[in-house]
C-alpha positions as CSV (number, residue, x, y, z in Angstrom):
1,M,1.8,6.4,-20.8
2,I,-0.7,3.7,-19.7
3,Y,-3.2,6.4,-18.7
4,T,-2.8,8.2,-22.0
5,I,-3.1,5.1,-24.1
6,F,-6.3,3.9,-22.4
7,F,-7.8,7.3,-22.3
8,L,-7.4,7.4,-26.1
9,L,-8.7,3.9,-26.4
10,G,-11.7,4.8,-24.4
11,I,-12.5,7.6,-26.8
12,Y,-12.0,5.6,-30.0
13,I,-13.6,2.3,-28.9
14,S,-16.7,3.9,-27.5
15,R,-17.4,6.2,-30.5
16,S,-19.4,3.4,-32.1
17,D,-22.4,1.7,-30.5
18,L,-20.7,-1.7,-31.0
19,G,-17.5,-0.5,-29.4
20,L,-19.4,1.0,-26.5
21,T,-21.4,-2.2,-25.9
22,I,-18.2,-4.3,-26.0
23,L,-16.4,-1.9,-23.5
24,R,-19.4,-1.8,-21.1
25,G,-19.8,-5.6,-21.4
26,A,-16.1,-6.1,-20.6
27,L,-16.4,-3.9,-17.6
28,F,-19.2,-5.8,-16.1
29,A,-17.9,-9.3,-17.1
30,S,-14.5,-8.6,-15.5
31,G,-16.2,-7.0,-12.5
32,Y,-18.6,-9.8,-11.8
33,F,-15.9,-12.4,-12.2
34,V,-13.7,-10.6,-9.6
35,V,-16.7,-10.7,-7.2
36,I,-17.4,-14.4,-7.9
37,F,-13.6,-15.2,-7.6
38,G,-13.5,-13.6,-4.2
39,L,-16.6,-15.5,-3.0
40,F,-15.2,-18.8,-4.2
41,N,-12.2,-18.2,-2.0
42,W,-14.4,-17.1,0.9
43,F,-16.4,-20.3,0.7
44,G,-13.3,-22.5,0.7
45,N,-13.2,-23.4,-3.1
46,K,-9.9,-21.6,-3.6
47,E,-8.1,-24.5,-5.4
48,G,-11.0,-25.0,-7.8
49,I,-11.3,-21.3,-8.9
50,Y,-7.5,-21.0,-9.0
51,N,-7.3,-23.7,-11.7
52,V,-9.5,-21.5,-13.9
53,V,-7.2,-18.5,-13.6
54,K,-3.7,-19.9,-12.9
55,W,-2.4,-19.5,-16.4
56,F,-2.5,-15.7,-16.0
57,A,-2.5,-15.3,-12.2
58,G,1.3,-14.7,-11.9
59,D,3.7,-16.1,-9.4
60,T,2.0,-17.7,-6.4
61,S,5.2,-19.1,-4.9
62,G,4.3,-22.7,-5.7
63,L,0.8,-22.5,-4.0
64,D,-2.2,-24.3,-5.6
65,F,-4.4,-21.3,-4.7
66,Y,-4.4,-17.5,-5.2
67,R,-2.4,-16.1,-2.3
68,D,-4.1,-13.6,0.0
69,A,-7.4,-13.5,-1.7
70,I,-8.5,-13.7,1.9
71,M,-6.2,-12.0,4.5
72,T,-6.1,-12.0,8.3
73,D,-5.0,-8.9,10.2
74,S,-5.8,-7.4,13.6
75,N,-9.4,-6.8,12.5
76,G,-10.0,-10.4,11.5
77,L,-10.6,-12.2,8.2
78,R,-10.9,-9.8,5.3
79,L,-11.9,-10.5,1.7
80,T,-9.6,-9.0,-0.9
81,S,-10.3,-11.1,-4.0
82,V,-7.7,-10.5,-6.7
83,F,-6.4,-7.3,-5.2
84,Q,-4.8,-8.7,-2.0
85,Y,-5.7,-5.5,-0.3
86,A,-9.2,-5.1,1.2
87,N,-9.6,-1.3,0.9
88,S,-8.9,-1.2,-2.8
89,Y,-11.3,-4.1,-3.3
90,A,-13.9,-2.1,-1.4
91,A,-13.4,0.9,-3.7
92,F,-13.9,-1.4,-6.8
93,L,-17.0,-2.8,-5.2
94,I,-18.5,0.6,-4.6
95,A,-18.1,1.4,-8.3
96,L,-19.5,-1.9,-9.4
97,L,-22.4,-1.8,-7.0
98,L,-23.6,1.6,-8.1
99,C,-23.2,0.7,-11.8
100,T,-25.2,-2.5,-11.2
101,L,-28.0,-0.6,-9.4
102,Y,-28.0,2.0,-12.2
103,L,-28.4,-0.8,-14.9
104,T,-31.1,-2.4,-12.7
105,V,-33.1,0.9,-12.9
106,T,-32.5,1.6,-16.6
107,S,-32.3,-1.8,-18.3
108,K,-35.2,-2.3,-20.8
109,K,-34.9,-6.1,-20.9
110,W,-36.1,-8.1,-17.9
111,V,-33.2,-10.6,-18.3
112,F,-30.7,-7.8,-17.5
113,T,-32.8,-6.5,-14.7
114,L,-32.7,-9.9,-13.0
115,L,-29.0,-10.4,-13.7
116,H,-27.8,-7.1,-12.3
117,S,-30.2,-7.1,-9.3
118,F,-29.0,-10.7,-8.6
119,M,-25.4,-9.4,-8.4
120,T,-26.2,-6.5,-6.0
121,V,-26.5,-8.8,-2.9
122,T,-23.2,-10.7,-3.8
123,I,-21.5,-7.3,-4.2
124,I,-22.8,-5.9,-0.9
125,V,-21.9,-9.0,1.0
126,S,-18.4,-8.9,-0.5
127,F,-18.2,-5.2,0.4
128,F,-18.9,-5.8,4.1
129,L,-16.5,-8.8,4.2
130,T,-13.7,-6.4,3.3
131,L,-14.2,-4.7,6.7
132,S,-13.3,-1.5,5.0
133,R,-14.3,1.5,7.1
134,G,-13.1,4.0,4.4
135,G,-15.4,2.3,1.9
136,L,-18.3,2.8,4.2
137,V,-17.5,6.5,4.6
138,I,-17.0,7.0,0.8
139,L,-20.1,5.2,-0.4
140,P,-22.6,7.9,0.6
141,V,-20.3,10.6,-0.8
142,V,-20.2,8.9,-4.2
143,L,-23.9,8.2,-4.1
144,L,-24.6,12.0,-3.6
145,L,-22.4,12.7,-6.7
146,I,-24.4,10.3,-8.8
147,L,-28.0,10.7,-7.9
148,P,-28.4,14.3,-9.1
149,F,-27.7,13.1,-12.6
150,L,-30.8,10.9,-12.6
151,K,-34.4,12.0,-13.0
152,P,-36.3,12.1,-9.6
153,Y,-38.3,8.9,-10.3
154,K,-35.1,7.1,-11.1
155,Q,-33.5,8.4,-7.9
156,I,-36.4,7.0,-5.9
157,L,-36.0,3.6,-7.7
158,F,-32.2,3.6,-7.2
159,I,-32.6,4.2,-3.5
160,I,-35.4,1.6,-3.2
161,H,-33.2,-1.1,-4.9
162,L,-30.3,-0.1,-2.8
163,F,-32.3,-0.3,0.4
164,V,-33.8,-3.7,-0.5
165,S,-30.4,-5.2,-1.4
166,F,-28.9,-3.9,1.8
167,I,-31.7,-5.4,4.0
168,V,-31.4,-8.8,2.3
169,S,-27.6,-8.7,2.6
170,F,-27.8,-7.8,6.3
171,L,-30.1,-10.8,7.0
172,I,-27.5,-13.3,5.7
173,L,-24.3,-11.4,6.5
174,S,-23.7,-12.9,10.0
175,K,-24.2,-16.5,8.7
176,V,-22.0,-16.0,5.6
177,T,-19.3,-14.4,7.8
178,T,-19.3,-17.2,10.3
179,I,-19.2,-19.9,7.5
180,G,-16.2,-18.2,5.8
181,I,-14.3,-18.0,9.1
182,E,-15.0,-21.6,9.8
183,L,-13.9,-22.7,6.3
184,S,-10.7,-20.7,6.6
185,K,-9.8,-23.0,9.5
186,Q,-10.9,-26.3,8.0
187,Y,-12.7,-26.9,4.7
188,T,-15.9,-29.1,4.7
189,S,-17.9,-29.4,1.5
190,S,-21.2,-29.4,3.3
191,L,-20.5,-26.1,5.0
192,S,-19.3,-24.6,1.7
193,I,-22.5,-25.7,0.0
194,Q,-24.5,-24.2,2.8
195,G,-22.8,-20.9,2.4
196,W,-23.3,-20.8,-1.4
197,S,-27.0,-21.8,-0.9
198,I,-27.7,-19.0,1.6
199,L,-26.1,-16.5,-0.7
200,I,-27.7,-17.6,-3.9
201,V,-31.2,-17.9,-2.4
202,A,-30.9,-14.4,-0.9
203,A,-29.6,-13.0,-4.2
204,L,-32.6,-14.6,-6.0
205,I,-35.0,-13.2,-3.5
206,S,-33.5,-9.7,-3.9
207,A,-33.6,-10.1,-7.7
208,G,-37.2,-11.1,-7.6
209,I,-38.2,-8.1,-5.4
210,S,-36.2,-5.8,-7.7
211,F,-37.9,-7.2,-10.8
212,C,-41.3,-6.7,-9.3
213,I,-40.4,-3.1,-8.4
214,Q,-39.2,-2.4,-11.9
215,H,-42.1,-4.2,-13.6
216,Y,-45.0,-3.0,-11.4
217,A,-43.9,0.1,-9.4
218,S,-41.6,2.1,-11.7
219,G,-44.3,3.3,-14.0
220,I,-46.5,4.4,-11.1
221,I,-43.6,6.3,-9.4
222,E,-42.7,8.0,-12.7
223,K,-46.3,9.2,-13.2
224,R,-46.5,10.4,-9.6
225,L,-43.3,12.4,-9.9
226,A,-44.0,13.9,-13.4
227,K,-44.9,17.3,-12.0
228,F,-42.2,17.2,-9.3
229,E,-39.6,16.9,-12.0
230,N,-40.4,20.3,-13.4
231,K,-39.6,22.0,-10.1
232,R,-36.4,23.9,-9.7
233,F,-33.6,21.9,-8.0
234,S,-35.8,18.8,-8.1
235,S,-32.8,16.6,-8.9
236,L,-31.2,17.7,-5.6
237,I,-34.1,17.5,-3.2
238,I,-34.3,13.7,-3.1
239,P,-30.5,13.1,-2.7
240,L,-30.4,15.7,0.1
241,T,-33.4,14.2,1.8
242,A,-31.9,10.7,1.5
243,L,-28.7,12.1,3.1
244,I,-30.6,13.4,6.1
245,I,-32.6,10.2,6.5
246,G,-29.6,8.0,6.0
247,T,-27.5,9.9,8.5
248,T,-30.3,9.7,11.1
249,G,-30.6,6.0,10.3
250,V,-26.9,5.4,10.9
251,V,-27.1,7.3,14.2
252,L,-30.0,5.1,15.3
253,I,-28.1,1.9,14.2
254,F,-25.4,2.8,16.7
255,Q,-27.9,3.1,19.5
256,D,-28.9,0.0,21.4
257,T,-31.3,-1.4,18.8
258,G,-32.0,-4.9,17.7
259,F,-30.8,-4.1,14.2
260,T,-27.1,-4.3,15.3
261,R,-27.6,-7.9,16.3
262,L,-28.0,-8.7,12.5
263,L,-24.3,-7.8,12.0
264,P,-21.4,-10.1,12.7
265,E,-19.3,-9.0,15.7
266,N,-16.2,-8.1,13.6
267,I,-18.3,-5.9,11.2
268,K,-20.2,-4.3,14.0
269,T,-16.9,-3.4,15.8
270,R,-15.5,-1.9,12.6
271,L,-18.7,0.2,12.2
272,E,-18.6,1.4,15.8
273,N,-15.0,2.4,15.5
274,I,-15.6,4.9,12.6
275,N,-14.3,8.3,13.8
276,F,-11.7,10.8,12.8
277,Q,-9.4,9.9,15.8
278,Q,-8.8,6.3,14.7
279,H,-5.3,5.3,13.9
280,S,-5.8,4.8,10.1
281,V,-7.2,8.4,9.8
282,L,-4.4,9.9,11.9
283,E,-1.7,7.9,10.0
284,R,-3.1,9.0,6.6
285,G,-3.0,12.6,7.8
286,T,0.7,12.1,8.6
287,F,1.4,10.6,5.2
288,Y,-0.3,13.6,3.5
289,T,1.7,16.1,5.5
290,D,4.9,14.2,4.7
291,A,4.0,14.1,1.0
292,I,3.7,17.9,1.0
293,K,7.2,18.2,2.6
294,L,8.6,15.9,-0.1
295,Y,6.9,17.9,-2.9
296,K,8.4,21.2,-1.6
297,D,11.8,19.9,-2.4
298,Y,10.8,18.9,-6.0
299,P,8.1,21.4,-6.8
300,I,8.1,21.8,-10.6
301,L,8.9,18.4,-12.2
302,G,8.6,16.2,-9.2
303,A,11.1,13.6,-8.0
304,G,10.3,10.9,-10.6
305,G,8.4,7.6,-10.7
306,G,8.4,5.7,-7.4
307,A,9.5,8.9,-5.6
308,W,7.3,8.3,-2.5
309,S,8.6,4.7,-1.8
310,A,12.2,5.8,-2.4
311,L,12.2,9.0,-0.4
312,Y,9.4,9.0,2.2
313,E,11.7,7.9,5.0
314,K,13.7,11.2,4.7
315,Y,10.5,13.2,5.3
316,Q,8.5,11.1,7.6
317,N,7.2,12.4,10.9
318,N,7.5,9.1,12.7
319,P,9.0,5.7,11.8
320,Y,6.0,4.2,10.0
321,V,6.4,1.9,7.0
322,S,4.3,2.7,4.0
323,R,5.5,2.3,0.4
324,Q,2.3,4.1,-0.7
325,A,1.1,7.6,0.3
326,H,-2.5,6.4,0.5
327,N,-3.6,9.2,-1.8
328,F,-3.3,9.0,-5.5
329,F,-3.2,12.7,-6.2
330,L,-0.5,13.5,-3.6
331,Q,1.6,10.5,-4.7
332,Y,1.2,11.6,-8.3
333,L,2.1,15.2,-7.3
334,V,5.5,14.2,-5.7
335,E,6.3,12.1,-8.7
336,V,5.5,14.6,-11.5
337,G,5.5,17.9,-9.7
338,A,3.2,20.9,-10.3
339,L,3.6,20.7,-14.1
340,G,2.5,17.1,-14.5
341,F,-0.1,17.5,-11.8
342,I,-1.8,20.4,-13.6
343,I,-1.9,18.4,-16.8
344,L,-3.6,15.5,-14.9
345,L,-6.2,17.9,-13.4
346,L,-6.8,19.5,-16.8
347,V,-7.5,16.1,-18.4
348,I,-9.8,15.0,-15.6
349,G,-11.4,18.4,-15.1
350,A,-12.0,19.0,-18.8
351,T,-13.6,15.5,-19.2
352,L,-15.9,16.1,-16.3
353,Y,-16.7,19.6,-17.5
354,F,-17.7,18.4,-21.0
355,F,-19.7,15.5,-19.6
356,I,-21.6,17.7,-17.1
357,T,-22.3,20.5,-19.5
358,K,-23.7,18.1,-22.0
359,F,-25.9,16.7,-19.2
360,I,-27.2,20.2,-18.3
361,R,-27.7,21.1,-22.0
362,N,-29.8,17.9,-22.5
363,K,-32.0,19.1,-19.5
364,F,-30.9,16.4,-17.1
365,E,-31.3,13.5,-19.6
366,T,-28.2,11.3,-19.1
367,D,-26.6,9.4,-21.8
368,E,-27.6,6.1,-20.3
369,S,-25.1,4.0,-22.2
370,R,-22.2,6.1,-21.0
371,F,-23.3,7.0,-17.5
372,V,-21.8,3.9,-16.0
373,F,-18.3,5.2,-16.9
374,Y,-19.0,8.4,-14.9
375,I,-19.9,6.2,-11.9
376,V,-16.7,4.2,-12.2
377,T,-14.6,7.3,-12.6
378,I,-16.1,9.2,-9.6
379,S,-16.1,6.1,-7.4
380,L,-12.5,5.2,-7.9
381,L,-11.2,8.8,-7.9
382,I,-13.0,9.8,-4.7
383,H,-11.8,6.6,-2.9
384,S,-8.3,7.1,-4.3
385,M,-8.1,10.3,-2.2
386,I,-7.7,8.1,0.9
387,D,-6.0,5.0,-0.6
388,F,-3.7,3.8,-3.3
389,D,-6.3,2.2,-5.6
390,L,-4.8,3.5,-8.8
391,S,-1.5,1.9,-8.0
392,Y,-3.3,-1.2,-9.3
393,V,-2.9,-1.1,-13.1
394,Y,-6.4,-2.6,-13.6
395,L,-8.1,0.1,-11.6
396,G,-6.0,2.9,-13.3
397,V,-7.0,1.5,-16.7
398,L,-10.7,1.4,-15.6
399,V,-10.5,5.1,-14.7
400,F,-8.9,6.4,-17.8
401,L,-10.9,4.1,-20.1
402,S,-14.0,5.5,-18.4
403,L,-12.8,9.1,-18.8
404,G,-12.3,8.5,-22.5
405,A,-15.7,6.8,-22.9
406,M,-17.4,9.8,-21.2
407,V,-16.2,12.3,-23.8
408,S,-16.2,10.1,-26.9
409,K,-19.5,11.6,-28.2
410,V,-19.1,15.1,-26.8
411,D,-19.0,17.8,-29.4
412,I,-16.1,20.0,-28.3
413,G,-16.3,22.2,-31.4
414,Q,-14.2,22.7,-34.5
415,L,-10.9,24.6,-34.9
416,S,-11.1,27.8,-37.0
417,T,-10.1,27.6,-40.7
418,K,-6.7,29.0,-40.0
419,W,-5.8,25.8,-38.3
420,S,-6.9,23.6,-41.2
421,V,-3.3,23.2,-42.3
422,I,-3.0,20.7,-39.4
423,E,-5.2,18.4,-41.4
424,K,-2.4,17.9,-43.9
425,Y,-0.1,16.6,-41.3
426,R,-2.5,14.5,-39.3
427,W,-0.3,11.4,-39.9
428,I,2.4,12.8,-37.6
429,Y,0.7,12.1,-34.3
430,P,-0.2,8.4,-35.0
431,S,3.3,7.9,-36.4
432,I,4.9,9.3,-33.3
433,L,2.6,7.1,-31.2
434,L,3.5,4.1,-33.2
435,L,7.2,4.8,-32.8
436,I,6.9,5.3,-29.1
437,S,4.9,2.1,-28.8
438,L,7.6,0.1,-30.7
439,I,10.4,1.6,-28.5
440,M,8.4,0.8,-25.3
441,F,7.6,-2.8,-26.5
442,F,11.3,-3.7,-27.2
443,N,12.4,-1.9,-24.0
444,S,9.8,-3.9,-22.0
445,A,10.9,-7.1,-23.7
446,Q,14.5,-6.4,-22.8
447,L,13.6,-5.7,-19.1
448,L,11.5,-8.8,-18.9
449,N,14.5,-10.8,-20.3
450,A,16.7,-9.2,-17.7
451,N,14.4,-10.3,-15.0
452,T,14.4,-13.9,-16.4
453,N,18.2,-13.9,-16.3
454,F,18.2,-12.7,-12.7
455,R,15.8,-15.4,-11.7
456,N,18.0,-18.0,-13.4
457,A,21.1,-16.7,-11.6
458,V,19.3,-16.9,-8.2
459,S,18.2,-20.5,-9.0
460,M,21.7,-21.5,-10.0
461,A,23.1,-20.0,-6.8
462,Q,20.6,-21.9,-4.7
463,E,21.8,-25.1,-6.5
464,N,25.4,-24.2,-5.4
465,K,26.6,-23.7,-9.0
466,N,30.1,-22.4,-9.6
467,I,30.4,-18.6,-9.2
468,N,31.4,-18.1,-12.8
469,E,28.3,-20.0,-14.0
470,V,26.0,-17.9,-11.8
471,F,27.7,-14.7,-13.1
472,V,26.7,-15.5,-16.8
473,P,22.9,-14.9,-16.4
474,L,23.5,-12.3,-13.7
475,N,25.8,-10.2,-15.8
476,N,23.4,-10.5,-18.7
477,A,20.6,-9.1,-16.4
478,L,22.8,-6.2,-15.4
479,N,23.8,-5.5,-19.1
480,Q,20.1,-5.5,-20.1
481,H,19.0,-3.4,-17.1
482,P,22.1,-1.6,-15.8
483,N,22.3,-0.5,-12.1
484,H,19.0,-2.3,-11.2
485,P,19.4,-2.2,-7.4
486,D,18.2,-5.8,-6.8
487,Y,20.5,-7.3,-9.4
488,A,23.4,-5.2,-8.3
489,S,22.9,-5.9,-4.7
490,Y,22.7,-9.7,-5.4
491,K,26.0,-9.6,-7.3
492,V,27.7,-7.5,-4.6
493,D,26.7,-10.1,-2.0
494,I,28.3,-12.9,-4.1
495,L,31.4,-10.8,-4.7
496,L,31.9,-10.0,-1.1
497,Q,31.4,-13.6,-0.1
498,A,34.1,-14.6,-2.6
499,Y,36.4,-11.9,-1.2
500,N,35.9,-13.1,2.4
501,Q,36.8,-16.6,1.3
502,T,39.7,-15.9,-1.0
503,K,40.9,-12.4,-0.1
504,D,41.2,-11.8,-3.8
505,E,41.2,-8.0,-4.2
506,R,39.6,-8.3,-7.6
507,Y,36.3,-9.4,-6.0
508,Y,36.4,-6.5,-3.5
509,N,37.1,-3.9,-6.2
510,D,34.4,-5.2,-8.5
511,A,31.9,-5.1,-5.6
512,V,32.9,-1.5,-4.7
513,N,32.6,-0.3,-8.3
514,L,29.2,-2.0,-8.7
515,I,27.9,-0.4,-5.5
516,Q,29.1,3.1,-6.6
517,S,27.7,2.7,-10.1
518,A,24.3,1.5,-8.8
519,R,24.1,4.2,-6.1
520,S,24.7,6.9,-8.7
521,K,21.3,5.9,-10.0
522,E,19.7,4.7,-6.8
523,P,21.2,6.9,-4.0
524,F,18.5,6.2,-1.5
525,N,18.5,2.4,-1.8
526,R,18.9,1.2,1.7
527,Y,20.4,-2.2,0.8
528,L,23.1,-0.6,-1.3
529,I,23.9,1.9,1.4
530,E,24.3,-1.0,3.9
531,K,26.7,-2.8,1.5
532,E,28.8,0.3,1.0
533,I,29.2,0.7,4.8
534,Y,30.2,-2.9,5.0
535,T,32.9,-2.6,2.3
536,L,34.4,0.3,4.2
537,T,34.4,-1.5,7.6
538,I,36.0,-4.7,6.4
539,K,38.9,-2.6,5.1
540,E,39.1,-0.8,8.4
541,Q,38.2,2.5,6.8
542,L,36.2,3.5,9.8
543,P,36.3,7.3,9.5
544,Q,34.9,7.0,6.0
545,A,32.3,4.5,7.2
546,L,31.3,6.9,10.0
547,K,31.0,9.8,7.6
548,L,28.8,7.8,5.3
549,V,26.6,6.7,8.2
550,D,26.2,10.3,9.5
551,T,25.2,11.4,6.0
552,E,22.6,8.7,5.6
553,T,21.1,9.3,9.0
554,G,19.9,12.5,7.5
555,N,18.1,10.6,4.8
556,F,16.8,7.9,7.1
557,P,16.2,9.8,10.4
558,W,14.1,7.1,12.0
559,D,16.3,4.1,11.1
560,I,17.6,3.1,14.5
561,S,20.2,0.7,12.9
562,L,22.0,3.7,11.5
563,Y,22.3,5.3,14.9
564,E,23.5,2.0,16.3
565,K,26.3,1.9,13.6
566,A,27.2,5.5,14.3
567,I,27.6,4.9,18.0
568,S,29.5,1.6,17.4
569,L,31.9,3.2,14.9
570,N,32.5,6.2,17.2
571,F,33.3,3.7,20.0
572,D,35.7,1.7,17.9
573,L,37.5,4.8,16.6
574,G,37.7,6.2,20.2
575,N,39.0,2.9,21.5
576,K,41.7,2.9,18.8
577,A,42.7,6.4,19.8
578,R,42.8,5.3,23.5
579,V,45.1,2.4,22.6
580,D,47.2,4.9,20.6
581,K,47.3,7.2,23.7
582,N,45.5,10.0,21.9
583,S,43.1,11.1,24.6
584,T,41.9,14.1,22.7
585,L,40.7,12.1,19.7
586,K,39.3,9.4,22.0
587,D,37.2,12.0,23.9
588,Q,36.0,13.5,20.6
589,Y,34.7,10.3,19.2
590,W,33.1,9.2,22.5
591,K,31.5,12.5,22.9
592,Q,30.0,12.1,19.4
593,A,28.6,8.7,20.4
594,I,26.9,10.2,23.5
595,E,25.6,13.1,21.3
596,T,24.1,10.6,18.9
597,Y,22.3,8.9,21.8
598,N,21.0,12.4,22.9
599,K,19.6,12.8,19.4
600,I,17.8,9.5,19.8
601,Q,16.3,10.7,23.1
602,T,15.2,14.0,21.5
603,K,13.4,12.1,18.7
604,T,11.9,9.6,21.1
605,K,10.3,12.6,23.0
606,Q,8.8,13.7,19.6
607,L,7.1,10.3,19.4
608,E,5.5,10.9,22.8
609,S,3.6,13.8,21.3
610,L,1.8,11.5,18.8
611,P,-1.9,11.1,19.5
612,K,-2.5,7.9,21.6
613,E,-4.6,6.5,18.8
614,Q,-1.8,6.7,16.3
615,A,0.7,3.9,16.0
616,Q,4.3,4.9,16.2
617,G,5.5,2.4,13.5
618,R,8.9,0.8,13.8
619,A,10.6,0.6,17.2
620,F,12.8,3.6,17.9
621,G,14.8,4.3,21.0
622,L,17.5,2.7,23.1
623,T,18.6,-0.8,21.9
624,K,20.7,-3.4,23.6
625,N,23.6,-2.8,21.2
626,I,23.5,1.0,21.9
627,A,23.2,0.3,25.7
628,L,26.2,-2.1,25.7
629,T,28.4,0.4,23.7
630,L,27.5,3.4,25.8
631,G,27.9,1.3,29.0
632,Q,31.4,0.4,27.9
633,I,32.3,4.1,27.2
634,Y,31.1,5.2,30.6
635,Y,32.8,2.2,32.4
636,I,36.1,3.0,30.7
637,N,35.7,6.6,31.7
638,A,35.1,5.4,35.3
639,N,31.5,6.6,35.4
640,Y,30.3,3.3,36.8
641,S,26.9,4.6,37.9
642,A,26.0,5.7,34.3
643,A,27.5,2.5,33.0
644,E,25.3,0.4,35.3
645,G,22.2,2.3,34.0
646,F,22.9,1.4,30.4
647,L,24.3,-2.1,30.9
648,K,21.2,-3.4,32.8
649,F,18.9,-2.3,29.9
650,G,17.1,-5.4,28.6
651,L,19.5,-7.7,30.5
652,T,18.4,-11.3,30.9
653,D,19.9,-14.6,32.1
654,Q,20.0,-16.0,28.5
655,F,23.8,-16.4,28.4
656,D,23.9,-18.3,25.2
657,D,23.3,-14.9,23.5
658,Q,26.9,-13.5,23.2
659,N,25.7,-9.9,23.2
660,N,23.7,-10.6,26.4
661,L,26.7,-12.4,28.0
662,Q,29.0,-9.5,27.3
663,M,26.5,-7.0,28.8
664,T,26.2,-9.2,31.9
665,R,30.0,-9.2,32.4
666,W,30.3,-5.4,32.1
667,Y,27.2,-4.9,34.3
668,L,28.4,-7.1,37.1
669,A,31.9,-5.4,36.9
670,S,30.3,-1.9,37.1
671,L,28.4,-3.1,40.3
672,Q,31.6,-4.3,41.9
673,K,33.3,-1.0,41.2
674,Q,30.5,0.6,43.2
675,N,30.7,-2.1,46.0
676,K,27.3,-3.3,44.9
677,T,26.2,-6.7,43.7
678,D,23.4,-8.6,41.9
679,Q,24.0,-11.9,43.5
680,P,21.2,-13.9,41.8
681,L,22.5,-12.9,38.4
682,Y,26.1,-13.5,39.3
683,D,25.3,-17.0,40.7
684,K,23.4,-17.9,37.5
685,L,26.3,-16.8,35.3
686,I,28.9,-18.7,37.3
687,A,26.7,-21.8,37.4
688,K,26.5,-21.6,33.7
689,D,30.3,-21.2,33.2
690,P,32.7,-20.9,36.2
691,K,35.3,-19.3,33.9
692,E,33.1,-16.2,33.8
693,R,34.4,-15.3,37.3
694,D,37.8,-14.6,35.8
695,E,36.3,-12.6,32.9
696,I,34.5,-10.3,35.4
697,N,37.7,-9.9,37.5
698,K,39.7,-8.9,34.4
699,L,37.2,-6.1,33.8
700,V,37.3,-5.0,37.4
701,N,41.1,-5.0,37.5
702,A,41.6,-3.6,34.1
703,T,43.5,-0.3,33.6
704,F,42.2,1.8,30.7
């Protein structure tokens, strides 16, 4: 609905020259502010700039600065500005950089030429500070999709301005990077001022050069290329030549040249690591394959909003954690299915078709006032094929506003006279739109109020308020937003705590009913599943708990905690059967426990087939809990050698850990059964607690 609304707004606002000017001005004003905001954080002035924006910056958990405007990961310090994600910020900067260069080339007023050319250096520096390899790969692709729409002399000017800005940026990049890293450790005003001074002087120099190029050289270049413009495919020759020269230049940069010394070490390392065997590329390939598997189960209408984050664990190839598919189109496909996806492609495709055919019809004369919206659209859509840029509402709005602006003056043609009857009922569409808007407004207000009530309930619980007082806002939240998994899960926690303290069945029954109601709407919510398993185990309904765990293992095949629970429940049920002298049932459950472990081993071998460059994700394999349980099964069945193999897994001399203490007892007992010993470990255990000698002897002498 947001996409539709802003697409229509883009059409209607930009139909008039005033509306178009306002829309374009808002685009650049917001874009430049985002860049400046990021640089304020990079140069250590995060508290000052936050004071300017804190009234609309959202929850920052009590911090006096915007959280994660600069982030640190394995690659080093990365600039993210307002996005808190470096790659999406890089995508935004690509769009903004190319728009800025375009206006530098086409602006008729020298003031705007200076302004836009001044910002190019700040944008390029910010772009490299994101350390985004995907952005570096996408930039030339987008450039090739933009240049053919310009006249050859403008293409030359565009490339010259880009080249000048990059050279100036490279000259200061190492110093700016070092200053930012130092300021992240400890702020000093003198170092911050030095950083700003270097950047501003470099930007002024670049702006001055760009101004001279536009003022003195553009006319000469236009005259020299006047004849060339009339040649066939003239608009493609310069971009293709630039591609060849640029590719050659990049190859030379990676050779042992002095140019690489201009780059900071972290940026140089990122550049040198660009290849199709790096982990981020391989992981994205896995996401895309898994998204197709998900789509095949919901092919027509899709699985609904948020489908990827809710369902991806069922289809994943390995135990990665990614709530985003890192591809807007595939993530959209699994949510809305083929029907919704075709509609999306028709809207985007028709818009591009009408825009491009108008461009061809006008003999390669672009509509300069609207071309920036084409640049924004292409930049963000291309980059969104490798990342989740459009999950940010701001970037999604930019794309669909821009699509609307692109076709706002396109003459699509008139309907034939037989359709003129529609004119009489033209009031229907805006009326429906108004009705939907009102419904959405009141629904949103209700959901926001529910969230406020939930926050109040959490706050009251933290203040140790009476349970009945906490339930007032919490119940209001659930009434306003029934079956919300977070609200339901929080109330279930309180109810189960109350039950454990009072043994009042009313609390238990309310918790069970709430879990079942919430899971009817959110069947794949992992927290609700965990709570349902818990409610069954505390009532000793172990067969039902085991059945539920086995079912959910199919939905979460890489969640090792579910395998742990399955093995533990099989052990407990088998042990109960052993006590009841039912050896057949005992053997059945314990065989299932061993088969579950065999499944773990099989899936672990699958992980070994992953390329060495690709990260596995979450840990998956034998755990201490599984090892202890299987060790006990084999010990009781008198297979002491197999028991020893499991019980020594991850064993340490940290006897304060009760799990480790129990493993040590069983391990030492299994050794004694084989006339073996681990004397150093035994001595440490007895030194810690002499009573452990009796515990071990009990196990050795036990009759099962």
